[in-house]
DOVEX-519931 format. One record per residue: x, y, z of N, C-alpha, C in turn; residue in one letter. Coordinates in steps of 0.2 Angstrom, whole numbers, padded with zeros to 4 digits, m for minus. Example, Ala and Ser with C-alpha at 12.3 -4.5 7.8 and 13.67 -1.06 7.14 Angstrom:
<node n_X="0066" n_Y="m0028" n_Z="0039" ca_X="0062" ca_Y="m0022" ca_Z="0039" c_X="0066" c_Y="m0016" c_Z="0039" code="a"/>
<node n_X="0064" n_Y="m0011" n_Z="0035" ca_X="0068" ca_Y="m0005" ca_Z="0036" c_X="0064" c_Y="0000" c_Z="0039" code="s"/>
END
This chain:
<node n_X="m0014" n_Y="m0052" n_Z="m0050" ca_X="m0017" ca_Y="m0051" ca_Z="m0044" c_X="m0023" c_Y="m0056" c_Z="m0043" code="m"/>
<node n_X="m0027" n_Y="m0057" n_Z="m0048" ca_X="m0032" ca_Y="m0062" ca_Z="m0047" c_X="m0030" c_Y="m0069" c_Z="m0047" code="n"/>
<node n_X="m0024" n_Y="m0070" n_Z="m0050" ca_X="m0021" ca_Y="m0077" ca_Z="m0049" c_X="m0020" c_Y="m0078" c_Z="m0042" code="a"/>
<node n_X="m0017" n_Y="m0074" n_Z="m0039" ca_X="m0015" ca_Y="m0075" ca_Z="m0032" c_X="m0021" c_Y="m0076" c_Z="m0028" code="v"/>
<node n_X="m0026" n_Y="m0072" n_Z="m0029" ca_X="m0032" ca_Y="m0072" ca_Z="m0025" c_X="m0036" c_Y="m0079" c_Z="m0026" code="i"/>
<node n_X="m0036" n_Y="m0081" n_Z="m0033" ca_X="m0039" ca_Y="m0087" ca_Z="m0034" c_X="m0036" c_Y="m0093" c_Z="m0031" code="q"/>
<node n_X="m0029" n_Y="m0093" n_Z="m0032" ca_X="m0025" ca_Y="m0098" ca_Z="m0029" c_X="m0026" c_Y="m0099" c_Z="m0021" code="r"/>
<node n_X="m0027" n_Y="m0093" n_Z="m0018" ca_X="m0028" ca_Y="m0093" ca_Z="m0011" c_X="m0035" c_Y="m0097" c_Z="m0010" code="q"/>
<node n_X="m0040" n_Y="m0095" n_Z="m0014" ca_X="m0047" ca_Y="m0098" ca_Z="m0013" c_X="m0047" c_Y="m0105" c_Z="m0014" code="d"/>
<node n_X="m0042" n_Y="m0108" n_Z="m0018" ca_X="m0042" ca_Y="m0115" ca_Z="m0020" c_X="m0038" c_Y="m0119" c_Z="m0016" code="q"/>
<node n_X="m0034" n_Y="m0116" n_Z="m0011" ca_X="m0030" ca_Y="m0120" ca_Z="m0006" c_X="m0035" c_Y="m0125" c_Z="m0002" code="l"/>
<node n_X="m0033" n_Y="m0131" n_Z="m0002" ca_X="m0037" ca_Y="m0136" ca_Z="0002" c_X="m0038" c_Y="m0134" c_Z="0009" code="p"/>
<node n_X="m0044" n_Y="m0134" n_Z="0011" ca_X="m0046" ca_Y="m0132" ca_Z="0018" c_X="m0046" c_Y="m0124" c_Z="0020" code="g"/>
<node n_X="m0044" n_Y="m0120" n_Z="0015" ca_X="m0043" ca_Y="m0113" ca_Z="0016" c_X="m0049" c_Y="m0110" c_Z="0012" code="m"/>
<node n_X="m0054" n_Y="m0108" n_Z="0015" ca_X="m0060" ca_Y="m0104" ca_Z="0012" c_X="m0058" c_Y="m0097" c_Z="0010" code="p"/>
<node n_X="m0061" n_Y="m0095" n_Z="0004" ca_X="m0060" ca_Y="m0088" ca_Z="0002" c_X="m0064" c_Y="m0083" c_Z="0006" code="g"/>
<node n_X="m0063" n_Y="m0077" n_Z="0004" ca_X="m0066" ca_Y="m0072" ca_Z="0008" c_X="m0073" c_Y="m0072" c_Z="0009" code="p"/>
<node n_X="m0076" n_Y="m0073" n_Z="0003" ca_X="m0084" ca_Y="m0074" ca_Z="0003" c_X="m0086" c_Y="m0080" c_Z="0007" code="a"/>
<node n_X="m0083" n_Y="m0085" n_Z="0006" ca_X="m0085" ca_Y="m0091" ca_Z="0010" c_X="m0084" c_Y="m0090" c_Z="0018" code="t"/>
<node n_X="m0078" n_Y="m0087" n_Z="0019" ca_X="m0077" ca_Y="m0085" ca_Z="0026" c_X="m0082" c_Y="m0081" c_Z="0029" code="m"/>
<node n_X="m0085" n_Y="m0076" n_Z="0025" ca_X="m0090" ca_Y="m0071" ca_Z="0028" c_X="m0096" c_Y="m0075" c_Z="0029" code="l"/>
<node n_X="m0098" n_Y="m0080" n_Z="0025" ca_X="m0104" ca_Y="m0085" ca_Z="0026" c_X="m0103" c_Y="m0089" c_Z="0032" code="e"/>
<node n_X="m0097" n_Y="m0092" n_Z="0033" ca_X="m0095" ca_Y="m0096" ca_Z="0039" c_X="m0096" c_Y="m0091" c_Z="0045" code="v"/>
<node n_X="m0093" n_Y="m0085" n_Z="0045" ca_X="m0094" ca_Y="m0081" ca_Z="0051" c_X="m0101" c_Y="m0079" c_Z="0052" code="i"/>
<node n_X="m0105" n_Y="m0077" n_Z="0047" ca_X="m0112" ca_Y="m0075" ca_Z="0048" c_X="m0116" c_Y="m0081" c_Z="0051" code="s"/>
<node n_X="m0115" n_Y="m0087" n_Z="0049" ca_X="m0118" ca_Y="m0093" ca_Z="0052" c_X="m0116" c_Y="m0093" c_Z="0059" code="r"/>
<node n_X="m0110" n_Y="m0093" n_Z="0060" ca_X="m0107" ca_Y="m0094" ca_Z="0067" c_X="m0110" c_Y="m0088" c_Z="0072" code="a"/>
<node n_X="m0110" n_Y="m0082" n_Z="0069" ca_X="m0113" ca_Y="m0077" ca_Z="0073" c_X="m0120" c_Y="m0077" c_Z="0075" code="a"/>
<node n_X="m0124" n_Y="m0081" n_Z="0071" ca_X="m0131" ca_Y="m0081" ca_Z="0072" c_X="m0133" c_Y="m0087" c_Z="0076" code="s"/>
<node n_X="m0128" n_Y="m0091" n_Z="0078" ca_X="m0128" ca_Y="m0097" ca_Z="0082" c_X="m0127" c_Y="m0095" c_Z="0090" code="d"/>
<node n_X="m0132" n_Y="m0095" n_Z="0094" ca_X="m0131" ca_Y="m0093" ca_Z="0101" c_X="m0126" c_Y="m0098" c_Z="0105" code="p"/>
<node n_X="m0125" n_Y="m0104" n_Z="0102" ca_X="m0120" ca_Y="m0109" ca_Z="0106" c_X="m0113" c_Y="m0108" c_Z="0103" code="n"/>
<node n_X="m0112" n_Y="m0103" n_Z="0099" ca_X="m0105" ca_Y="m0103" ca_Z="0096" c_X="m0100" c_Y="m0101" c_Z="0102" code="i"/>
<node n_X="m0094" n_Y="m0104" n_Z="0102" ca_X="m0089" ca_Y="m0102" ca_Z="0107" c_X="m0086" c_Y="m0096" c_Z="0104" code="d"/>
<node n_X="m0085" n_Y="m0091" n_Z="0109" ca_X="m0083" ca_Y="m0084" ca_Z="0107" c_X="m0075" c_Y="m0085" c_Z="0105" code="v"/>
<node n_X="m0071" n_Y="m0089" n_Z="0107" ca_X="m0064" ca_Y="m0090" ca_Z="0105" c_X="m0064" c_Y="m0093" c_Z="0098" code="s"/>
<node n_X="m0069" n_Y="m0097" n_Z="0096" ca_X="m0069" ca_Y="m0099" ca_Z="0089" c_X="m0071" c_Y="m0094" c_Z="0085" code="k"/>
<node n_X="m0076" n_Y="m0090" n_Z="0087" ca_X="m0078" ca_Y="m0084" ca_Z="0083" c_X="m0072" c_Y="m0079" c_Z="0082" code="m"/>
<node n_X="m0068" n_Y="m0078" n_Z="0087" ca_X="m0062" ca_Y="m0074" ca_Z="0086" c_X="m0057" c_Y="m0076" c_Z="0082" code="e"/>
<node n_X="m0056" n_Y="m0083" n_Z="0082" ca_X="m0051" ca_Y="m0086" ca_Z="0077" c_X="m0054" c_Y="m0086" c_Z="0070" code="r"/>
<node n_X="m0060" n_Y="m0086" n_Z="0069" ca_X="m0063" ca_Y="m0086" ca_Z="0062" c_X="m0062" c_Y="m0079" c_Z="0060" code="l"/>
<node n_X="m0063" n_Y="m0074" n_Z="0064" ca_X="m0062" ca_Y="m0067" ca_Z="0062" c_X="m0055" c_Y="m0065" c_Z="0060" code="m"/>
<node n_X="m0050" n_Y="m0068" n_Z="0064" ca_X="m0043" ca_Y="m0067" ca_Z="0063" c_X="m0041" c_Y="m0070" c_Z="0057" code="e"/>
<node n_X="m0044" n_Y="m0076" n_Z="0055" ca_X="m0042" ca_Y="m0080" ca_Z="0049" c_X="m0045" c_Y="m0075" c_Z="0043" code="m"/>
<node n_X="m0051" n_Y="m0073" n_Z="0043" ca_X="m0054" ca_Y="m0068" ca_Z="0038" c_X="m0050" c_Y="m0062" c_Z="0037" code="y"/>
<node n_X="m0047" n_Y="m0059" n_Z="0043" ca_X="m0043" ca_Y="m0053" ca_Z="0042" c_X="m0036" c_Y="m0055" c_Z="0039" code="e"/>
<node n_X="m0034" n_Y="m0061" n_Z="0040" ca_X="m0027" ca_Y="m0063" ca_Z="0037" c_X="m0028" c_Y="m0063" c_Z="0030" code="r"/>
<node n_X="m0034" n_Y="m0067" n_Z="0028" ca_X="m0035" ca_Y="m0068" ca_Z="0021" c_X="m0036" c_Y="m0061" c_Z="0017" code="i"/>
<node n_X="m0040" n_Y="m0056" n_Z="0020" ca_X="m0041" ca_Y="m0050" ca_Z="0017" c_X="m0034" c_Y="m0046" c_Z="0017" code="q"/>
<node n_X="m0030" n_Y="m0046" n_Z="0022" ca_X="m0024" ca_Y="m0043" ca_Z="0022" c_X="m0019" c_Y="m0045" c_Z="0016" code="s"/>
<node n_X="m0019" n_Y="m0052" n_Z="0016" ca_X="m0015" ca_Y="m0055" ca_Z="0010" c_X="m0017" c_Y="m0053" c_Z="0003" code="k"/>
<node n_X="m0024" n_Y="m0053" n_Z="0003" ca_X="m0027" ca_Y="m0051" ca_Z="m0004" c_X="m0025" c_Y="m0043" c_Z="m0005" code="n"/>
<node n_X="m0026" n_Y="m0039" n_Z="0000" ca_X="m0024" ca_Y="m0032" ca_Z="m0001" c_X="m0017" c_Y="m0031" c_Z="m0003" code="a"/>
<node n_X="m0012" n_Y="m0035" n_Z="0001" ca_X="m0005" ca_Y="m0034" ca_Z="m0001" c_X="m0004" c_Y="m0036" c_Z="m0008" code="e"/>
<node n_X="m0007" n_Y="m0042" n_Z="m0010" ca_X="m0006" ca_Y="m0044" ca_Z="m0017" c_X="m0008" c_Y="m0039" c_Z="m0022" code="a"/>
<node n_X="m0014" n_Y="m0036" n_Z="m0021" ca_X="m0017" ca_Y="m0030" ca_Z="m0025" c_X="m0012" c_Y="m0024" c_Z="m0025" code="a"/>
<node n_X="m0009" n_Y="m0023" n_Z="m0019" ca_X="m0005" ca_Y="m0017" ca_Z="m0019" c_X="0002" c_Y="m0018" c_Z="m0023" code="f"/>
<node n_X="0004" n_Y="m0024" n_Z="m0023" ca_X="0010" ca_Y="m0026" ca_Z="m0026" c_X="0009" c_Y="m0026" c_Z="m0034" code="n"/>
<node n_X="0004" n_Y="m0029" n_Z="m0036" ca_X="0002" ca_Y="m0029" ca_Z="m0043" c_X="0001" c_Y="m0022" c_Z="m0046" code="a"/>
<node n_X="m0003" n_Y="m0018" n_Z="m0042" ca_X="m0004" ca_Y="m0011" ca_Z="m0044" c_X="0003" c_Y="m0007" c_Z="m0044" code="a"/>
<node n_X="0007" n_Y="m0008" n_Z="m0040" ca_X="0014" ca_Y="m0005" ca_Z="m0039" c_X="0018" c_Y="m0007" c_Z="m0045" code="m"/>
<node n_X="0018" n_Y="m0013" n_Z="m0047" ca_X="0022" ca_Y="m0015" ca_Z="m0053" c_X="0019" c_Y="m0012" c_Z="m0059" code="s"/>
<node n_X="0012" n_Y="m0012" n_Z="m0060" ca_X="0009" ca_Y="m0009" ca_Z="m0066" c_X="0011" c_Y="m0002" c_Z="m0066" code="a"/>
<node n_X="0010" n_Y="0002" n_Z="m0061" ca_X="0012" ca_Y="0009" ca_Z="m0061" c_X="0019" c_Y="0010" c_Z="m0062" code="a"/>
<node n_X="0024" n_Y="0007" n_Z="m0060" ca_X="0031" ca_Y="0008" ca_Z="m0061" c_X="0032" c_Y="0006" c_Z="m0068" code="q"/>
<node n_X="0029" n_Y="0001" n_Z="m0071" ca_X="0030" ca_Y="0000" ca_Z="m0078" c_X="0028" c_Y="0006" c_Z="m0083" code="a"/>
<node n_X="0023" n_Y="0010" n_Z="m0081" ca_X="0021" ca_Y="0016" ca_Z="m0084" c_X="0026" c_Y="0022" c_Z="m0083" code="q"/>
<node n_X="0029" n_Y="0022" n_Z="m0078" ca_X="0033" ca_Y="0028" ca_Z="m0076" c_X="0040" c_Y="0028" c_Z="m0080" code="m"/>
<node n_X="0042" n_Y="0033" n_Z="m0083" ca_X="0048" ca_Y="0034" ca_Z="m0086" c_X="0052" c_Y="0039" c_Z="m0083" code="g"/>
<node n_X="0057" n_Y="0041" n_Z="m0086" ca_X="0062" ca_Y="0046" ca_Z="m0084" c_X="0058" c_Y="0053" c_Z="m0085" code="r"/>
<node n_X="0059" n_Y="0057" n_Z="m0080" ca_X="0055" ca_Y="0064" ca_Z="m0080" c_X="0061" c_Y="0069" c_Z="m0082" code="v"/>
<node n_X="0059" n_Y="0073" n_Z="m0087" ca_X="0064" ca_Y="0078" ca_Z="m0089" c_X="0065" c_Y="0083" c_Z="m0085" code="s"/>
<node n_X="0071" n_Y="0086" n_Z="m0085" ca_X="0073" ca_Y="0092" ca_Z="m0080" c_X="0070" c_Y="0098" c_Z="m0083" code="a"/>
<node n_X="0067" n_Y="0102" n_Z="m0078" ca_X="0064" ca_Y="0108" ca_Z="m0080" c_X="0067" c_Y="0114" c_Z="m0076" code="d"/>
<node n_X="0072" n_Y="0113" n_Z="m0071" ca_X="0075" ca_Y="0118" ca_Z="m0067" c_X="0082" c_Y="0117" c_Z="m0067" code="a"/>
<node n_X="0085" n_Y="0123" n_Z="m0065" ca_X="0093" ca_Y="0123" ca_Z="m0064" c_X="0095" c_Y="0125" c_Z="m0057" code="t"/>
<node n_X="0100" n_Y="0121" n_Z="m0054" ca_X="0103" ca_Y="0123" ca_Z="m0048" c_X="0109" c_Y="0127" c_Z="m0049" code="n"/>
<node n_X="0109" n_Y="0134" n_Z="m0048" ca_X="0114" ca_Y="0138" ca_Z="m0049" c_X="0121" c_Y="0137" c_Z="m0045" code="p"/>
<node n_X="0120" n_Y="0134" n_Z="m0040" ca_X="0126" ca_Y="0132" ca_Z="m0036" c_X="0130" c_Y="0126" c_Z="m0039" code="q"/>
<node n_X="0126" n_Y="0121" n_Z="m0041" ca_X="0130" ca_Y="0115" ca_Z="m0044" c_X="0130" c_Y="0116" c_Z="m0052" code="t"/>
<node n_X="0126" n_Y="0121" n_Z="m0055" ca_X="0126" ca_Y="0121" ca_Z="m0062" c_X="0123" c_Y="0115" c_Z="m0065" code="r"/>
<node n_X="0118" n_Y="0112" n_Z="m0062" ca_X="0115" ca_Y="0106" ca_Z="m0064" c_X="0108" c_Y="0107" c_Z="m0065" code="s"/>
<node n_X="0105" n_Y="0103" n_Z="m0069" ca_X="0098" ca_Y="0103" ca_Z="m0070" c_X="0094" c_Y="0097" c_Z="m0067" code="r"/>
<node n_X="0088" n_Y="0098" n_Z="m0065" ca_X="0084" ca_Y="0093" ca_Z="m0061" c_X="0077" c_Y="0094" c_Z="m0063" code="y"/>
<node n_X="0073" n_Y="0089" n_Z="m0061" ca_X="0066" ca_Y="0090" ca_Z="m0062" c_X="0063" c_Y="0092" c_Z="m0055" code="a"/>
<node n_X="0059" n_Y="0098" n_Z="m0056" ca_X="0056" ca_Y="0101" ca_Z="m0050" c_X="0050" c_Y="0097" c_Z="m0047" code="s"/>
<node n_X="0049" n_Y="0098" n_Z="m0041" ca_X="0043" ca_Y="0094" ca_Z="m0038" c_X="0037" c_Y="0095" c_Z="m0042" code="y"/>
<node n_X="0035" n_Y="0101" n_Z="m0045" ca_X="0029" ca_Y="0102" ca_Z="m0049" c_X="0029" c_Y="0098" c_Z="m0055" code="a"/>
<node n_X="0035" n_Y="0097" n_Z="m0058" ca_X="0036" ca_Y="0093" ca_Z="m0064" c_X="0035" c_Y="0086" c_Z="m0062" code="k"/>
<node n_X="0038" n_Y="0083" n_Z="m0057" ca_X="0037" ca_Y="0076" ca_Z="m0055" c_X="0030" c_Y="0075" c_Z="m0053" code="l"/>
<node n_X="0027" n_Y="0079" n_Z="m0049" ca_X="0020" ca_Y="0078" ca_Z="m0047" c_X="0015" c_Y="0078" c_Z="m0054" code="d"/>
<node n_X="0016" n_Y="0083" n_Z="m0058" ca_X="0012" ca_Y="0083" ca_Z="m0064" c_X="0013" c_Y="0077" c_Z="m0068" code="a"/>
<node n_X="0019" n_Y="0074" n_Z="m0069" ca_X="0020" ca_Y="0068" ca_Z="m0073" c_X="0018" c_Y="0061" c_Z="m0069" code="v"/>
<node n_X="0019" n_Y="0061" n_Z="m0063" ca_X="0018" ca_Y="0055" ca_Z="m0059" c_X="0011" c_Y="0054" c_Z="m0056" code="l"/>
<node n_X="0008" n_Y="0059" n_Z="m0053" ca_X="0002" ca_Y="0059" ca_Z="m0050" c_X="m0004" c_Y="0055" c_Z="m0054" code="r"/>
<node n_X="m0004" n_Y="0057" n_Z="m0060" ca_X="m0010" ca_Y="0054" ca_Z="m0064" c_X="m0008" c_Y="0046" c_Z="m0065" code="p"/>
<node n_X="m0002" n_Y="0044" n_Z="m0065" ca_X="m0001" ca_Y="0037" ca_Z="m0066" c_X="m0002" c_Y="0033" c_Z="m0059" code="i"/>
<node n_X="0001" n_Y="0036" n_Z="m0053" ca_X="m0001" ca_Y="0032" ca_Z="m0047" c_X="m0008" c_Y="0032" c_Z="m0045" code="y"/>
<node n_X="m0011" n_Y="0038" n_Z="m0046" ca_X="m0018" ca_Y="0038" ca_Z="m0044" c_X="m0023" c_Y="0033" c_Z="m0048" code="t"/>
<node n_X="m0021" n_Y="0033" n_Z="m0055" ca_X="m0025" ca_Y="0028" ca_Z="m0059" c_X="m0024" c_Y="0021" c_Z="m0057" code="s"/>
<node n_X="m0019" n_Y="0019" n_Z="m0053" ca_X="m0018" ca_Y="0013" ca_Z="m0051" c_X="m0020" c_Y="0012" c_Z="m0044" code="h"/>
<node n_X="m0024" n_Y="0017" n_Z="m0041" ca_X="m0027" ca_Y="0016" ca_Z="m0034" c_X="m0023" c_Y="0018" c_Z="m0029" code="g"/>
<node n_X="m0017" n_Y="0022" n_Z="m0030" ca_X="m0013" ca_Y="0024" ca_Z="m0024" c_X="m0014" c_Y="0031" c_Z="m0022" code="f"/>
<node n_X="m0013" n_Y="0032" n_Z="m0016" ca_X="m0013" ca_Y="0039" ca_Z="m0013" c_X="m0007" c_Y="0040" c_Z="m0009" code="a"/>
<node n_X="m0004" n_Y="0046" n_Z="m0008" ca_X="0002" ca_Y="0047" ca_Z="m0004" c_X="0000" c_Y="0052" c_Z="0001" code="l"/>
<node n_X="0003" n_Y="0051" n_Z="0007" ca_X="0002" ca_Y="0056" ca_Z="0012" c_X="0009" c_Y="0057" c_Z="0016" code="s"/>
<node n_X="0011" n_Y="0063" n_Z="0018" ca_X="0018" ca_Y="0064" ca_Z="0020" c_X="0017" c_Y="0066" c_Z="0028" code="f"/>
<node n_X="0023" n_Y="0065" n_Z="0031" ca_X="0023" ca_Y="0067" ca_Z="0038" c_X="0031" c_Y="0067" c_Z="0040" code="d"/>
<node n_X="0032" n_Y="0069" n_Z="0046" ca_X="0039" ca_Y="0070" ca_Z="0048" c_X="0040" c_Y="0066" c_Z="0054" code="e"/>
<node n_X="0046" n_Y="0063" n_Z="0055" ca_X="0048" ca_Y="0059" ca_Z="0061" c_X="0054" c_Y="0062" c_Z="0064" code="g"/>
<node n_X="0057" n_Y="0059" n_Z="0069" ca_X="0063" ca_Y="0062" ca_Z="0072" c_X="0069" c_Y="0058" c_Z="0069" code="k"/>
<node n_X="0073" n_Y="0062" n_Z="0066" ca_X="0079" ca_Y="0059" ca_Z="0063" c_X="0085" c_Y="0058" c_Z="0068" code="a"/>
<node n_X="0089" n_Y="0053" n_Z="0067" ca_X="0094" ca_Y="0051" ca_Z="0071" c_X="0100" c_Y="0056" c_Z="0071" code="d"/>
<node n_X="0101" n_Y="0059" n_Z="0065" ca_X="0106" ca_Y="0064" ca_Z="0065" c_X="0104" c_Y="0071" c_Z="0067" code="k"/>
<node n_X="0108" n_Y="0075" n_Z="0070" ca_X="0106" ca_Y="0082" ca_Z="0071" c_X="0105" c_Y="0086" c_Z="0065" code="p"/>
<node n_X="0101" n_Y="0091" n_Z="0065" ca_X="0100" ca_Y="0095" ca_Z="0059" c_X="0097" c_Y="0091" c_Z="0053" code="d"/>
<node n_X="0094" n_Y="0086" n_Z="0054" ca_X="0091" ca_Y="0082" ca_Z="0049" c_X="0083" c_Y="0081" c_Z="0051" code="y"/>
<node n_X="0079" n_Y="0079" n_Z="0046" ca_X="0072" ca_Y="0078" ca_Z="0047" c_X="0071" c_Y="0071" c_Z="0044" code="v"/>
<node n_X="0067" n_Y="0067" n_Z="0047" ca_X="0065" ca_Y="0061" ca_Z="0044" c_X="0058" c_Y="0062" c_Z="0040" code="l"/>
<node n_X="0058" n_Y="0061" n_Z="0034" ca_X="0052" ca_Y="0062" ca_Z="0030" c_X="0049" c_Y="0055" c_Z="0029" code="v"/>
<node n_X="0043" n_Y="0055" n_Z="0030" ca_X="0039" ca_Y="0049" ca_Z="0030" c_X="0034" c_Y="0050" c_Z="0024" code="l"/>
<node n_X="0033" n_Y="0045" n_Z="0020" ca_X="0028" ca_Y="0045" ca_Z="0015" c_X="0024" c_Y="0038" c_Z="0015" code="c"/>
<node n_X="0018" n_Y="0039" n_Z="0017" ca_X="0013" ca_Y="0033" ca_Z="0017" c_X="0010" c_Y="0032" c_Z="0011" code="r"/>
<node n_X="0011" n_Y="0026" n_Z="0008" ca_X="0008" ca_Y="0025" ca_Z="0001" c_X="0002" c_Y="0020" c_Z="0003" code="v"/>
<node n_X="m0004" n_Y="0022" n_Z="0001" ca_X="m0010" ca_Y="0018" ca_Z="0003" c_X="m0013" c_Y="0016" c_Z="m0004" code="s"/>
<node n_X="m0016" n_Y="0010" n_Z="m0004" ca_X="m0019" ca_Y="0008" ca_Z="m0010" c_X="m0026" c_Y="0007" c_Z="m0009" code="h"/>
<node n_X="m0030" n_Y="0008" n_Z="m0014" ca_X="m0038" ca_Y="0007" ca_Z="m0013" c_X="m0040" c_Y="0001" c_Z="m0010" code="k"/>
<node n_X="m0037" n_Y="m0004" n_Z="m0011" ca_X="m0039" ca_Y="m0011" ca_Z="m0008" c_X="m0037" c_Y="m0012" c_Z="0000" code="d"/>
<node n_X="m0034" n_Y="m0007" n_Z="0003" ca_X="m0032" ca_Y="m0007" ca_Z="0010" c_X="m0025" c_Y="m0008" c_Z="0012" code="g"/>
<node n_X="m0021" n_Y="m0010" n_Z="0008" ca_X="m0014" ca_Y="m0011" ca_Z="0010" c_X="m0010" c_Y="m0004" c_Z="0010" code="h"/>
<node n_X="m0006" n_Y="m0003" n_Z="0015" ca_X="m0002" ca_Y="0003" ca_Z="0015" c_X="0005" c_Y="0001" c_Z="0017" code="c"/>
<node n_X="0010" n_Y="0005" n_Z="0015" ca_X="0017" ca_Y="0005" ca_Z="0016" c_X="0020" c_Y="0012" c_Z="0017" code="r"/>
<node n_X="0024" n_Y="0012" n_Z="0022" ca_X="0027" ca_Y="0019" ca_Z="0024" c_X="0035" c_Y="0018" c_Z="0022" code="t"/>
<node n_X="0037" n_Y="0023" n_Z="0018" ca_X="0044" ca_Y="0024" ca_Z="0016" c_X="0047" c_Y="0030" c_Z="0020" code="y"/>
<node n_X="0053" n_Y="0030" n_Z="0021" ca_X="0056" ca_Y="0035" ca_Z="0025" c_X="0063" c_Y="0037" c_Z="0022" code="q"/>
<node n_X="0065" n_Y="0043" n_Z="0023" ca_X="0071" ca_Y="0046" ca_Z="0021" c_X="0073" c_Y="0051" c_Z="0026" code="k"/>
<node n_X="0080" n_Y="0051" n_Z="0028" ca_X="0083" ca_Y="0056" ca_Z="0032" c_X="0086" c_Y="0061" c_Z="0027" code="e"/>
<node n_X="0084" n_Y="0068" n_Z="0029" ca_X="0086" ca_Y="0073" ca_Z="0024" c_X="0089" c_Y="0079" c_Z="0028" code="m"/>
<node n_X="0093" n_Y="0083" n_Z="0026" ca_X="0095" ca_Y="0089" ca_Z="0030" c_X="0090" c_Y="0094" c_Z="0030" code="p"/>
<node n_X="0089" n_Y="0096" n_Z="0036" ca_X="0084" ca_Y="0101" ca_Z="0037" c_X="0086" c_Y="0108" c_Z="0034" code="a"/>
<node n_X="0081" n_Y="0111" n_Z="0031" ca_X="0082" ca_Y="0118" ca_Z="0028" c_X="0081" c_Y="0123" c_Z="0032" code="d"/>
END
């Protein structure tokens, strides 16, 4: 993650986030600054911040996944006579790993394309600001 951020900061003509804030601060205190230039500076700063947050998200996701292993089955499905890991077991094993890497999960529902299905949405947020939403259509119970 730091290598990506440092590389961005070292690109010729591309100031890093701290330098961008200084430039924006100086520009904001100048009564003669062109508003459109100020807007472009803010957009550039936001793009740099967004790229850095995405890089941090990806690095943390890779590290979290490297720690995650197979979760042992602790429940039985009598209809299929198969064993599976319950939600409680999955949560107990995985939550400490993903939270230690700065992730939080939130769930919602959306409209599914198939009748009698529900679209489950999982929003994965990282402490540095990047979020991703994953979705899965599932039969409604």
